[in-house]
N, CA and C atoms of all chains as a GROMACS GRO file, in nm:
protein
  582
    1UNK      N    1   0.339   1.110   2.868
    1UNK     CA    2   0.285   1.186   2.754
    1UNK      C    3   0.388   1.190   2.640
    2UNK      N    4   0.342   1.166   2.521
    2UNK     CA    5   0.431   1.165   2.405
    2UNK      C    6   0.434   1.303   2.341
    3UNK      N    7   0.554   1.355   2.319
    3UNK     CA    8   0.567   1.486   2.258
    3UNK      C    9   0.648   1.476   2.129
    4UNK      N   10   0.631   1.575   2.043
    4UNK     CA   11   0.709   1.574   1.919
    4UNK      C   12   0.854   1.612   1.950
    5UNK      N   13   0.942   1.575   1.862
    5UNK     CA   14   1.085   1.601   1.880
    5UNK      C   15   1.113   1.752   1.889
    6UNK      N   16   1.208   1.788   1.971
    6UNK     CA   17   1.251   1.927   1.979
    6UNK      C   18   1.340   1.959   1.858
    7UNK      N   19   1.370   2.085   1.836
    7UNK     CA   20   1.456   2.118   1.723
    7UNK      C   21   1.598   2.066   1.744
    8UNK      N   22   1.640   2.057   1.869
    8UNK     CA   23   1.773   1.999   1.898
    8UNK      C   24   1.774   1.850   1.858
    9UNK      N   25   1.667   1.781   1.893
    9UNK     CA   26   1.659   1.638   1.857
    9UNK      C   27   1.651   1.621   1.704
   10UNK      N   28   1.576   1.708   1.639
   10UNK     CA   29   1.564   1.700   1.492
   10UNK      C   30   1.698   1.723   1.424
   11UNK      N   31   1.778   1.808   1.484
   11UNK     CA   32   1.910   1.839   1.427
   11UNK      C   33   2.001   1.716   1.425
   12UNK      N   34   1.971   1.618   1.511
   12UNK     CA   35   2.051   1.496   1.517
   12UNK      C   36   2.008   1.390   1.415
   13UNK      N   37   1.890   1.407   1.358
   13UNK     CA   38   1.832   1.300   1.275
   13UNK      C   39   1.921   1.259   1.157
   14UNK      N   40   1.976   1.359   1.089
   14UNK     CA   41   2.058   1.328   0.970
   14UNK      C   42   2.178   1.241   1.009
   15UNK      N   43   2.224   1.259   1.133
   15UNK     CA   44   2.340   1.183   1.177
   15UNK      C   45   2.302   1.042   1.220
   16UNK      N   46   2.194   1.032   1.301
   16UNK     CA   47   2.161   0.899   1.354
   16UNK      C   48   2.075   0.816   1.259
   17UNK      N   49   2.008   0.882   1.166
   17UNK     CA   50   1.924   0.809   1.069
   17UNK      C   51   1.953   0.858   0.927
   18UNK      N   52   2.075   0.837   0.880
   18UNK     CA   53   2.113   0.895   0.750
   18UNK      C   54   2.034   0.843   0.631
   19UNK      N   55   1.973   0.725   0.645
   19UNK     CA   56   1.897   0.666   0.533
   19UNK      C   57   1.753   0.717   0.528
   20UNK      N   58   1.712   0.786   0.631
   20UNK     CA   59   1.573   0.834   0.637
   20UNK      C   60   1.568   0.982   0.602
   21UNK      N   61   1.455   1.020   0.537
   21UNK     CA   62   1.437   1.162   0.511
   21UNK      C   63   1.305   1.208   0.573
   22UNK      N   64   1.286   1.337   0.583
   22UNK     CA   65   1.160   1.388   0.636
   22UNK      C   66   1.057   1.390   0.525
   23UNK      N   67   0.938   1.345   0.557
   23UNK     CA   68   0.830   1.348   0.459
   23UNK      C   69   0.790   1.493   0.434
   24UNK      N   70   0.736   1.519   0.318
   24UNK     CA   71   0.695   1.656   0.288
   24UNK      C   72   0.551   1.683   0.331
   25UNK      N   73   0.468   1.579   0.318
   25UNK     CA   74   0.325   1.602   0.341
   25UNK      C   75   0.284   1.597   0.488
   26UNK      N   76   0.370   1.539   0.575
   26UNK     CA   77   0.340   1.540   0.718
   26UNK      C   78   0.469   1.528   0.797
   27UNK      N   79   0.461   1.552   0.929
   27UNK     CA   80   0.579   1.546   1.015
   27UNK      C   81   0.611   1.399   1.040
   28UNK      N   82   0.696   1.343   0.957
   28UNK     CA   83   0.720   1.198   0.959
   28UNK      C   84   0.854   1.165   0.896
   29UNK      N   85   0.906   1.049   0.931
   29UNK     CA   86   1.027   0.995   0.869
   29UNK      C   87   0.987   0.899   0.757
   30UNK      N   88   1.067   0.896   0.654
   30UNK     CA   89   1.034   0.817   0.535
   30UNK      C   90   1.160   0.747   0.486
   31UNK      N   91   1.144   0.618   0.453
   31UNK     CA   92   1.256   0.548   0.390
   31UNK      C   93   1.203   0.448   0.287
   32UNK      N   94   1.270   0.438   0.175
   32UNK     CA   95   1.234   0.342   0.071
   32UNK      C   96   1.336   0.230   0.069
   33UNK      N   97   1.289   0.111   0.048
   33UNK     CA   98   1.373  -0.008   0.048
   33UNK      C   99   1.350  -0.083  -0.082
   34UNK      N  100   1.458  -0.145  -0.132
   34UNK     CA  101   1.443  -0.226  -0.252
   34UNK      C  102   1.510  -0.360  -0.227
   35UNK      N  103   1.441  -0.466  -0.264
   35UNK     CA  104   1.490  -0.601  -0.240
   35UNK      C  105   1.501  -0.676  -0.373
   36UNK      N  106   1.550  -0.800  -0.364
   36UNK     CA  107   1.568  -0.879  -0.487
   36UNK      C  108   1.434  -0.914  -0.551
   37UNK      N  109   1.335  -0.942  -0.469
   37UNK     CA  110   1.205  -0.985  -0.522
   37UNK      C  111   1.098  -0.969  -0.414
   38UNK      N  112   0.976  -1.015  -0.444
   38UNK     CA  113   0.864  -1.000  -0.350
   38UNK      C  114   0.887  -1.079  -0.222
   39UNK      N  115   0.941  -1.198  -0.234
   39UNK     CA  116   0.962  -1.280  -0.114
   39UNK      C  117   1.058  -1.211  -0.018
   40UNK      N  118   1.163  -1.152  -0.071
   40UNK     CA  119   1.258  -1.079   0.014
   40UNK      C  120   1.191  -0.956   0.075
   41UNK      N  121   1.112  -0.885  -0.004
   41UNK     CA  122   1.045  -0.764   0.046
   41UNK      C  123   0.944  -0.801   0.155
   42UNK      N  124   0.864  -0.903   0.131
   42UNK     CA  125   0.763  -0.939   0.230
   42UNK      C  126   0.826  -1.005   0.353
   43UNK      N  127   0.936  -1.074   0.334
   43UNK     CA  128   1.009  -1.128   0.448
   43UNK      C  129   1.056  -1.015   0.541
   44UNK      N  130   1.108  -0.908   0.480
   44UNK     CA  131   1.148  -0.790   0.556
   44UNK      C  132   1.026  -0.730   0.626
   45UNK      N  133   0.914  -0.718   0.555
   45UNK     CA  134   0.794  -0.660   0.615
   45UNK      C  135   0.748  -0.742   0.736
   46UNK      N  136   0.762  -0.872   0.727
   46UNK     CA  137   0.721  -0.958   0.839
   46UNK      C  138   0.808  -0.931   0.962
   47UNK      N  139   0.936  -0.912   0.939
   47UNK     CA  140   1.026  -0.881   1.052
   47UNK      C  141   0.990  -0.744   1.111
   48UNK      N  142   0.960  -0.648   1.025
   48UNK     CA  143   0.921  -0.514   1.074
   48UNK      C  144   0.788  -0.524   1.149
   49UNK      N  145   0.697  -0.605   1.099
   49UNK     CA  146   0.565  -0.619   1.164
   49UNK      C  147   0.580  -0.672   1.306
   50UNK      N  148   0.665  -0.770   1.324
   50UNK     CA  149   0.686  -0.829   1.458
   50UNK      C  150   0.749  -0.725   1.552
   51UNK      N  151   0.844  -0.652   1.497
   51UNK     CA  152   0.910  -0.545   1.572
   51UNK      C  153   0.808  -0.437   1.612
   52UNK      N  154   0.728  -0.395   1.518
   52UNK     CA  155   0.631  -0.288   1.541
   52UNK      C  156   0.529  -0.330   1.646
   53UNK      N  157   0.484  -0.455   1.635
   53UNK     CA  158   0.383  -0.503   1.730
   53UNK      C  159   0.442  -0.510   1.871
   54UNK      N  160   0.566  -0.554   1.879
   54UNK     CA  161   0.635  -0.564   2.008
   54UNK      C  162   0.654  -0.426   2.070
   55UNK      N  163   0.684  -0.327   1.986
   55UNK     CA  164   0.705  -0.190   2.035
   55UNK      C  165   0.573  -0.115   2.048
   56UNK      N  166   0.466  -0.177   2.006
   56UNK     CA  167   0.334  -0.112   2.002
   56UNK      C  168   0.341   0.023   1.930
   57UNK      N  169   0.412   0.024   1.820
   57UNK     CA  170   0.422   0.144   1.738
   57UNK      C  171   0.429   0.098   1.593
   58UNK      N  172   0.332   0.138   1.514
   58UNK     CA  173   0.314   0.076   1.382
   58UNK      C  174   0.341   0.173   1.268
   59UNK      N  175   0.399   0.123   1.160
   59UNK     CA  176   0.430   0.210   1.046
   59UNK      C  177   0.309   0.232   0.956
   60UNK      N  178   0.317   0.337   0.874
   60UNK     CA  179   0.230   0.350   0.758
   60UNK      C  180   0.320   0.306   0.643
   61UNK      N  181   0.278   0.203   0.572
   61UNK     CA  182   0.372   0.151   0.473
   61UNK      C  183   0.302   0.092   0.352
   62UNK      N  184   0.380   0.082   0.245
   62UNK     CA  185   0.326   0.027   0.122
   62UNK      C  186   0.430  -0.061   0.056
   63UNK      N  187   0.382  -0.149  -0.028
   63UNK     CA  188   0.469  -0.245  -0.098
   63UNK      C  189   0.420  -0.262  -0.241
   64UNK      N  190   0.514  -0.256  -0.332
   64UNK     CA  191   0.489  -0.293  -0.472
   64UNK      C  192   0.602  -0.386  -0.514
   65UNK      N  193   0.569  -0.512  -0.529
   65UNK     CA  194   0.665  -0.617  -0.565
   65UNK      C  195   0.789  -0.616  -0.476
   66UNK      N  196   0.903  -0.566  -0.526
   66UNK     CA  197   1.026  -0.574  -0.446
   66UNK      C  198   1.057  -0.444  -0.370
   67UNK      N  199   0.962  -0.351  -0.374
   67UNK     CA  200   0.985  -0.222  -0.308
   67UNK      C  201   0.893  -0.203  -0.188
   68UNK      N  202   0.949  -0.145  -0.082
   68UNK     CA  203   0.873  -0.117   0.040
   68UNK      C  204   0.900   0.028   0.077
   69UNK      N  205   0.794   0.102   0.108
   69UNK     CA  206   0.812   0.238   0.158
   69UNK      C  207   0.752   0.247   0.298
   70UNK      N  208   0.831   0.296   0.391
   70UNK     CA  209   0.786   0.304   0.530
   70UNK      C  210   0.783   0.450   0.574
   71UNK      N  211   0.670   0.490   0.629
   71UNK     CA  212   0.655   0.624   0.686
   71UNK      C  213   0.628   0.608   0.835
   72UNK      N  214   0.702   0.681   0.915
   72UNK     CA  215   0.686   0.673   1.060
   72UNK      C  216   0.644   0.809   1.116
   73UNK      N  217   0.534   0.807   1.188
   73UNK     CA  218   0.487   0.927   1.257
   73UNK      C  219   0.408   0.879   1.380
   74UNK      N  220   0.381   0.968   1.472
   74UNK     CA  221   0.315   0.928   1.595
   74UNK      C  222   0.179   0.999   1.606
   75UNK      N  223   0.073   0.920   1.593
   75UNK     CA  224  -0.060   0.981   1.593
   75UNK      C  225  -0.092   1.048   1.727
   76UNK      N  226  -0.040   0.991   1.837
   76UNK     CA  227  -0.071   1.046   1.970
   76UNK      C  228  -0.026   1.190   1.989
   77UNK      N  229   0.080   1.229   1.918
   77UNK     CA  230   0.125   1.368   1.930
   77UNK      C  231   0.118   1.439   1.795
   78UNK      N  232   0.058   1.370   1.698
   78UNK     CA  233   0.038   1.428   1.566
   78UNK      C  234   0.169   1.478   1.503
   79UNK      N  235   0.272   1.397   1.515
   79UNK     CA  236   0.400   1.435   1.455
   79UNK      C  237   0.508   1.336   1.492
   80UNK      N  238   0.629   1.377   1.466
   80UNK     CA  239   0.746   1.292   1.486
   80UNK      C  240   0.786   1.288   1.634
   81UNK      N  241   0.797   1.168   1.689
   81UNK     CA  242   0.836   1.155   1.830
   81UNK      C  243   0.956   1.061   1.843
   82UNK      N  244   1.004   1.048   1.965
   82UNK     CA  245   1.116   0.958   1.993
   82UNK      C  246   1.080   0.814   1.956
   83UNK      N  247   0.952   0.780   1.961
   83UNK     CA  248   0.911   0.644   1.925
   83UNK      C  249   0.940   0.613   1.778
   84UNK      N  250   0.927   0.714   1.694
   84UNK     CA  251   0.957   0.695   1.552
   84UNK      C  252   1.106   0.674   1.530
   85UNK      N  253   1.185   0.751   1.605
   85UNK     CA  254   1.331   0.739   1.593
   85UNK      C  255   1.374   0.599   1.638
   86UNK      N  256   1.316   0.552   1.749
   86UNK     CA  257   1.351   0.419   1.801
   86UNK      C  258   1.313   0.310   1.702
   87UNK      N  259   1.193   0.320   1.644
   87UNK     CA  260   1.150   0.219   1.546
   87UNK      C  261   1.236   0.226   1.420
   88UNK      N  262   1.268   0.346   1.374
   88UNK     CA  263   1.353   0.360   1.254
   88UNK      C  264   1.490   0.296   1.279
   89UNK      N  265   1.544   0.318   1.396
   89UNK     CA  266   1.675   0.257   1.429
   89UNK      C  267   1.665   0.105   1.432
   90UNK      N  268   1.556   0.055   1.488
   90UNK     CA  269   1.536  -0.090   1.495
   90UNK      C  270   1.521  -0.149   1.355
   91UNK      N  271   1.452  -0.078   1.266
   91UNK     CA  272   1.437  -0.124   1.127
   91UNK      C  273   1.573  -0.124   1.057
   92UNK      N  274   1.648  -0.017   1.076
   92UNK     CA  275   1.783  -0.012   1.018
   92UNK      C  276   1.866  -0.130   1.067
   93UNK      N  277   1.850  -0.161   1.195
   93UNK     CA  278   1.928  -0.269   1.256
   93UNK      C  279   1.897  -0.404   1.189
   94UNK      N  280   1.772  -0.423   1.146
   94UNK     CA  281   1.733  -0.547   1.076
   94UNK      C  282   1.816  -0.566   0.950
   95UNK      N  283   1.853  -0.455   0.888
   95UNK     CA  284   1.923  -0.461   0.759
   95UNK      C  285   2.073  -0.449   0.773
   96UNK      N  286   2.119  -0.431   0.896
   96UNK     CA  287   2.263  -0.415   0.917
   96UNK      C  288   2.336  -0.542   0.875
   97UNK      N  289   2.452  -0.527   0.809
   97UNK     CA  290   2.525  -0.645   0.761
   97UNK      C  291   2.579  -0.728   0.878
   98UNK      N  292   0.008  -1.443  -2.400
   98UNK     CA  293   0.009  -1.297  -2.391
   98UNK      C  294  -0.108  -1.249  -2.305
   99UNK      N  295  -0.078  -1.157  -2.218
   99UNK     CA  296  -0.179  -1.106  -2.127
   99UNK      C  297  -0.243  -0.982  -2.186
  100UNK      N  298  -0.375  -0.979  -2.188
  100UNK     CA  299  -0.444  -0.862  -2.244
  100UNK      C  300  -0.536  -0.802  -2.139
  101UNK      N  301  -0.572  -0.677  -2.156
  101UNK     CA  302  -0.666  -0.613  -2.063
  101UNK      C  303  -0.807  -0.669  -2.087
  102UNK      N  304  -0.889  -0.654  -1.987
  102UNK     CA  305  -1.025  -0.706  -1.995
  102UNK      C  306  -1.104  -0.637  -2.107
  103UNK      N  307  -1.190  -0.712  -2.170
  103UNK     CA  308  -1.280  -0.655  -2.270
  103UNK      C  309  -1.394  -0.580  -2.200
  104UNK      N  310  -1.469  -0.503  -2.275
  104UNK     CA  311  -1.579  -0.431  -2.210
  104UNK      C  312  -1.687  -0.528  -2.161
  105UNK      N  313  -1.701  -0.642  -2.230
  105UNK     CA  314  -1.797  -0.743  -2.183
  105UNK      C  315  -1.751  -0.798  -2.047
  106UNK      N  316  -1.621  -0.825  -2.036
  106UNK     CA  317  -1.568  -0.877  -1.908
  106UNK      C  318  -1.580  -0.771  -1.798
  107UNK      N  319  -1.555  -0.646  -1.833
  107UNK     CA  320  -1.567  -0.538  -1.734
  107UNK      C  321  -1.710  -0.524  -1.684
  108UNK      N  322  -1.804  -0.549  -1.772
  108UNK     CA  323  -1.945  -0.536  -1.733
  108UNK      C  324  -1.984  -0.638  -1.626
  109UNK      N  325  -1.905  -0.746  -1.615
  109UNK     CA  326  -1.934  -0.849  -1.515
  109UNK      C  327  -1.874  -0.819  -1.378
  110UNK      N  328  -1.780  -0.723  -1.373
  110UNK     CA  329  -1.704  -0.701  -1.249
  110UNK      C  330  -1.791  -0.669  -1.128
  111UNK      N  331  -1.890  -0.584  -1.148
  111UNK     CA  332  -1.974  -0.544  -1.034
  111UNK      C  333  -2.046  -0.664  -0.975
  112UNK      N  334  -2.074  -0.762  -1.061
  112UNK     CA  335  -2.146  -0.880  -1.014
  112UNK      C  336  -2.052  -0.980  -0.946
  113UNK      N  337  -1.938  -1.006  -1.007
  113UNK     CA  338  -1.849  -1.108  -0.949
  113UNK      C  339  -1.757  -1.055  -0.840
  114UNK      N  340  -1.734  -0.923  -0.840
  114UNK     CA  341  -1.647  -0.863  -0.737
  114UNK      C  342  -1.716  -0.741  -0.675
  115UNK      N  343  -1.828  -0.762  -0.608
  115UNK     CA  344  -1.907  -0.648  -0.561
  115UNK      C  345  -1.835  -0.560  -0.458
  116UNK      N  346  -1.734  -0.617  -0.390
  116UNK     CA  347  -1.663  -0.539  -0.287
  116UNK      C  348  -1.550  -0.454  -0.345
  117UNK      N  349  -1.520  -0.476  -0.471
  117UNK     CA  350  -1.408  -0.404  -0.533
  117UNK      C  351  -1.462  -0.290  -0.619
  118UNK      N  352  -1.385  -0.182  -0.626
  118UNK     CA  353  -1.424  -0.074  -0.717
  118UNK      C  354  -1.309  -0.046  -0.812
  119UNK      N  355  -1.338   0.027  -0.918
  119UNK     CA  356  -1.232   0.062  -1.012
  119UNK      C  357  -1.156   0.183  -0.958
  120UNK      N  358  -1.024   0.177  -0.966
  120UNK     CA  359  -0.943   0.290  -0.922
  120UNK      C  360  -0.964   0.406  -1.019
  121UNK      N  361  -0.942   0.527  -0.972
  121UNK     CA  362  -0.959   0.641  -1.060
  121UNK      C  363  -0.830   0.676  -1.133
  122UNK      N  364  -0.718   0.657  -1.063
  122UNK     CA  365  -0.590   0.704  -1.119
  122UNK      C  366  -0.527   0.608  -1.220
  123UNK      N  367  -0.571   0.479  -1.215
  123UNK     CA  368  -0.520   0.386  -1.317
  123UNK      C  369  -0.621   0.274  -1.339
  124UNK      N  370  -0.597   0.193  -1.441
  124UNK     CA  371  -0.689   0.084  -1.473
  124UNK      C  372  -0.660  -0.030  -1.376
  125UNK      N  373  -0.734  -0.031  -1.265
  125UNK     CA  374  -0.703  -0.124  -1.156
  125UNK      C  375  -0.826  -0.145  -1.069
  126UNK      N  376  -0.824  -0.257  -0.996
  126UNK     CA  377  -0.927  -0.286  -0.896
  126UNK      C  378  -0.875  -0.243  -0.760
  127UNK      N  379  -0.965  -0.196  -0.676
  127UNK     CA  380  -0.926  -0.142  -0.546
  127UNK      C  381  -1.024  -0.192  -0.440
  128UNK      N  382  -0.969  -0.236  -0.327
  128UNK     CA  383  -1.056  -0.269  -0.215
  128UNK      C  384  -0.988  -0.230  -0.084
  129UNK      N  385  -1.066  -0.178   0.009
  129UNK     CA  386  -1.016  -0.143   0.142
  129UNK      C  387  -1.070  -0.242   0.242
  130UNK      N  388  -0.987  -0.278   0.337
  130UNK     CA  389  -1.022  -0.377   0.440
  130UNK      C  390  -0.996  -0.315   0.576
  131UNK      N  391  -1.082  -0.350   0.672
  131UNK     CA  392  -1.060  -0.303   0.808
  131UNK      C  393  -1.068  -0.422   0.902
  132UNK      N  394  -0.972  -0.431   0.992
  132UNK     CA  395  -0.963  -0.544   1.085
  132UNK      C  396  -0.968  -0.493   1.229
  133UNK      N  397  -0.966  -0.586   1.323
  133UNK     CA  398  -0.974  -0.548   1.464
  133UNK      C  399  -0.849  -0.472   1.509
  134UNK      N  400  -0.735  -0.514   1.461
  134UNK     CA  401  -0.610  -0.452   1.504
  134UNK      C  402  -0.499  -0.482   1.403
  135UNK      N  403  -0.378  -0.443   1.437
  135UNK     CA  404  -0.264  -0.463   1.345
  135UNK      C  405  -0.236  -0.611   1.322
  136UNK      N  406  -0.243  -0.690   1.428
  136UNK     CA  407  -0.213  -0.833   1.414
  136UNK      C  408  -0.309  -0.899   1.316
  137UNK      N  409  -0.435  -0.865   1.325
  137UNK     CA  410  -0.534  -0.921   1.232
  137UNK      C  411  -0.507  -0.872   1.090
  138UNK      N  412  -0.474  -0.743   1.077
  138UNK     CA  413  -0.447  -0.687   0.944
  138UNK      C  414  -0.323  -0.751   0.882
  139UNK      N  415  -0.217  -0.764   0.960
  139UNK     CA  416  -0.094  -0.820   0.903
  139UNK      C  417  -0.107  -0.970   0.881
  140UNK      N  418  -0.186  -1.036   0.964
  140UNK     CA  419  -0.214  -1.178   0.942
  140UNK      C  420  -0.282  -1.199   0.806
  141UNK      N  421  -0.378  -1.112   0.777
  141UNK     CA  422  -0.445  -1.115   0.646
  141UNK      C  423  -0.344  -1.089   0.534
  142UNK      N  424  -0.258  -0.989   0.553
  142UNK     CA  425  -0.158  -0.957   0.451
  142UNK      C  426  -0.067  -1.077   0.425
  143UNK      N  427  -0.034  -1.149   0.529
  143UNK     CA  428   0.054  -1.265   0.512
  143UNK      C  429  -0.014  -1.371   0.426
  144UNK      N  430  -0.143  -1.390   0.449
  144UNK     CA  431  -0.216  -1.487   0.368
  144UNK      C  432  -0.222  -1.441   0.222
  145UNK      N  433  -0.246  -1.312   0.202
  145UNK     CA  434  -0.250  -1.258   0.066
  145UNK      C  435  -0.112  -1.271   0.000
  146UNK      N  436  -0.006  -1.247   0.077
  146UNK     CA  437   0.131  -1.255   0.023
  146UNK      C  438   0.160  -1.396  -0.028
  147UNK      N  439   0.120  -1.496   0.048
  147UNK     CA  440   0.144  -1.635   0.006
  147UNK      C  441   0.066  -1.668  -0.120
  148UNK      N  442  -0.056  -1.620  -0.123
  148UNK     CA  443  -0.144  -1.637  -0.240
  148UNK      C  444  -0.083  -1.570  -0.362
  149UNK      N  445  -0.041  -1.447  -0.345
  149UNK     CA  446   0.014  -1.367  -0.456
  149UNK      C  447   0.141  -1.432  -0.511
  150UNK      N  448   0.226  -1.478  -0.420
  150UNK     CA  449   0.351  -1.540  -0.463
  150UNK      C  450   0.323  -1.669  -0.540
  151UNK      N  451   0.226  -1.745  -0.490
  151UNK     CA  452   0.189  -1.871  -0.556
  151UNK      C  453   0.133  -1.845  -0.696
  152UNK      N  454   0.054  -1.737  -0.708
  152UNK     CA  455  -0.006  -1.703  -0.837
  152UNK      C  456   0.090  -1.623  -0.925
  153UNK      N  457   0.205  -1.589  -0.868
  153UNK     CA  458   0.301  -1.501  -0.936
  153UNK      C  459   0.234  -1.373  -0.988
  154UNK      N  460   0.149  -1.318  -0.906
  154UNK     CA  461   0.082  -1.192  -0.939
  154UNK      C  462   0.069  -1.114  -0.809
  155UNK      N  463   0.129  -0.995  -0.802
  155UNK     CA  464   0.146  -0.928  -0.673
  155UNK      C  465   0.068  -0.797  -0.665
  156UNK      N  466   0.013  -0.769  -0.550
  156UNK     CA  467  -0.067  -0.647  -0.534
  156UNK      C  468   0.020  -0.523  -0.512
  157UNK      N  469  -0.038  -0.408  -0.534
  157UNK     CA  470   0.018  -0.282  -0.482
  157UNK      C  471  -0.065  -0.255  -0.359
  158UNK      N  472  -0.005  -0.246  -0.244
  158UNK     CA  473  -0.088  -0.236  -0.124
  158UNK      C  474  -0.023  -0.155  -0.015
  159UNK      N  475  -0.110  -0.110   0.076
  159UNK     CA  476  -0.060  -0.031   0.188
  159UNK      C  477  -0.135  -0.071   0.314
  160UNK      N  478  -0.073  -0.042   0.426
  160UNK     CA  479  -0.131  -0.077   0.557
  160UNK      C  480  -0.106   0.037   0.655
  161UNK      N  481  -0.209   0.074   0.726
  161UNK     CA  482  -0.196   0.165   0.840
  161UNK      C  483  -0.272   0.102   0.955
  162UNK      N  484  -0.200   0.053   1.052
  162UNK     CA  485  -0.256  -0.016   1.169
  162UNK      C  486  -0.356  -0.127   1.130
  163UNK      N  487  -0.486  -0.103   1.146
  163UNK     CA  488  -0.584  -0.210   1.119
  163UNK      C  489  -0.644  -0.202   0.979
  164UNK      N  490  -0.592  -0.112   0.896
  164UNK     CA  491  -0.649  -0.095   0.763
  164UNK      C  492  -0.550  -0.139   0.654
  165UNK      N  493  -0.605  -0.204   0.554
  165UNK     CA  494  -0.525  -0.250   0.440
  165UNK      C  495  -0.594  -0.204   0.313
  166UNK      N  496  -0.518  -0.150   0.220
  166UNK     CA  497  -0.576  -0.114   0.090
  166UNK      C  498  -0.500  -0.190  -0.018
  167UNK      N  499  -0.576  -0.259  -0.101
  167UNK     CA  500  -0.514  -0.340  -0.206
  167UNK      C  501  -0.556  -0.288  -0.343
  168UNK      N  502  -0.458  -0.267  -0.428
  168UNK     CA  503  -0.482  -0.226  -0.566
  168UNK      C  504  -0.427  -0.335  -0.657
  169UNK      N  505  -0.507  -0.379  -0.750
  169UNK     CA  506  -0.464  -0.486  -0.842
  169UNK      C  507  -0.466  -0.435  -0.985
  170UNK      N  508  -0.351  -0.448  -1.049
  170UNK     CA  509  -0.341  -0.414  -1.190
  170UNK      C  510  -0.231  -0.503  -1.248
  171UNK      N  511  -0.222  -0.509  -1.379
  171UNK     CA  512  -0.125  -0.599  -1.442
  171UNK      C  513  -0.026  -0.518  -1.523
  172UNK      N  514   0.098  -0.517  -1.475
  172UNK     CA  515   0.199  -0.434  -1.542
  172UNK      C  516   0.227  -0.483  -1.684
  173UNK      N  517   0.218  -0.616  -1.706
  173UNK     CA  518   0.250  -0.670  -1.838
  173UNK      C  519   0.158  -0.619  -1.949
  174UNK      N  520   0.036  -0.581  -1.913
  174UNK     CA  521  -0.055  -0.528  -2.015
  174UNK      C  522  -0.095  -0.384  -1.982
  175UNK      N  523  -0.032  -0.330  -1.878
  175UNK     CA  524  -0.058  -0.192  -1.838
  175UNK      C  525  -0.206  -0.165  -1.811
  176UNK      N  526  -0.270  -0.256  -1.741
  176UNK     CA  527  -0.412  -0.238  -1.708
  176UNK      C  528  -0.468  -0.361  -1.642
  177UNK      N  529  -0.599  -0.364  -1.633
  177UNK     CA  530  -0.672  -0.470  -1.564
  177UNK      C  531  -0.682  -0.594  -1.652
  178UNK      N  532  -0.640  -0.708  -1.597
  178UNK     CA  533  -0.646  -0.832  -1.674
  178UNK      C  534  -0.719  -0.940  -1.593
  179UNK      N  535  -0.736  -1.055  -1.655
  179UNK     CA  536  -0.802  -1.167  -1.587
  179UNK      C  537  -0.723  -1.210  -1.463
  180UNK      N  538  -0.592  -1.186  -1.462
  180UNK     CA  539  -0.511  -1.222  -1.345
  180UNK      C  540  -0.554  -1.141  -1.222
  181UNK      N  541  -0.592  -1.016  -1.243
  181UNK     CA  542  -0.637  -0.933  -1.131
  181UNK      C  543  -0.770  -0.983  -1.077
  182UNK      N  544  -0.857  -1.023  -1.170
  182UNK     CA  545  -0.989  -1.074  -1.129
  182UNK      C  546  -0.970  -1.203  -1.047
  183UNK      N  547  -0.883  -1.291  -1.095
  183UNK     CA  548  -0.858  -1.417  -1.024
  183UNK      C  549  -0.799  -1.392  -0.886
  184UNK      N  550  -0.703  -1.300  -0.876
  184UNK     CA  551  -0.643  -1.271  -0.745
  184UNK      C  552  -0.746  -1.205  -0.653
  185UNK      N  553  -0.826  -1.113  -0.707
  185UNK     CA  554  -0.929  -1.048  -0.624
  185UNK      C  555  -1.027  -1.152  -0.569
  186UNK      N  556  -1.066  -1.247  -0.653
  186UNK     CA  557  -1.158  -1.352  -0.607
  186UNK      C  558  -1.093  -1.438  -0.499
  187UNK      N  559  -0.965  -1.468  -0.516
  187UNK     CA  560  -0.894  -1.549  -0.416
  187UNK      C  561  -0.883  -1.473  -0.284
  188UNK      N  562  -0.860  -1.342  -0.292
  188UNK     CA  563  -0.854  -1.261  -0.170
  188UNK      C  564  -0.990  -1.259  -0.101
  189UNK      N  565  -1.095  -1.239  -0.179
  189UNK     CA  566  -1.230  -1.243  -0.121
  189UNK      C  567  -1.256  -1.376  -0.053
  190UNK      N  568  -1.207  -1.481  -0.115
  190UNK     CA  569  -1.229  -1.615  -0.062
  190UNK      C  570  -1.163  -1.632   0.075
  191UNK      N  571  -1.048  -1.566   0.095
  191UNK     CA  572  -0.981  -1.572   0.226
  191UNK      C  573  -1.071  -1.520   0.338
  192UNK      N  574  -1.156  -1.424   0.302
  192UNK     CA  575  -1.240  -1.359   0.403
  192UNK      C  576  -1.380  -1.416   0.410
  193UNK      N  577  -1.406  -1.513   0.325
  193UNK     CA  578  -1.541  -1.572   0.323
  193UNK      C  579  -1.570  -1.640   0.458
  194UNK      N  580  -1.692  -1.625   0.509
  194UNK     CA  581  -1.724  -1.683   0.640
  194UNK      C  582  -1.724  -1.836   0.636
   0.00000   0.00000   0.00000
C-alpha cells in the first residue's frame, strides 16, 4: 500500500531534493528546467519518459520550447509518496554533471 | 512577416480543424488527446516533436499519463497564425486512420 510521506520524511526533502519545491495547488513536488533549445528539452523529456515508464510512475508535465515543468504526485495515495522522491532523484541524476 | 489570422481565415477554422477549439485565455488553438496508456501518449508526443522541430514551430503542451493537451499559438505575432493551422493539420494527419 502506498502512503503519503510522513512529516519526518518531508523534513528531509529540502536536503535531498534541493532543486524541487512543494507545489501550492496540490501535495506534489515541482521543478522547472531550462535547456538551450527545444531539441535539448525534448531529449531530456524522452529520457524522463523512459525512466518513468520503467518505474511505472509518471509525471504531470508541460513543455514550452526550451522549458520543461515537472510535477510529481502519487494518485494512488492522493499526495506525495516515496515514489515521487525516487523519481525526482532519478530525474536529478539524469542532469548530474 | 508573420501576421495573425484574418476574420475570414478564422471563419474557416471550424471546417478545416473540427477537432480543435479556440483557447479562452489566449489567441490559440487547443486540442486534447487521449491514448491507451503513457507509452502511446509519449509515442505520439515524439512524433509531434519531430514534426514541430522540422517546421520550426513548437507547441505549448502538457501530458498526464495517457492524456496530452496541445496549445498552438505564434509568439512572433502574439496570436494565431497560419503556422498554427499548418501544424494543427499536420498533427491531425498523424492520427488519421
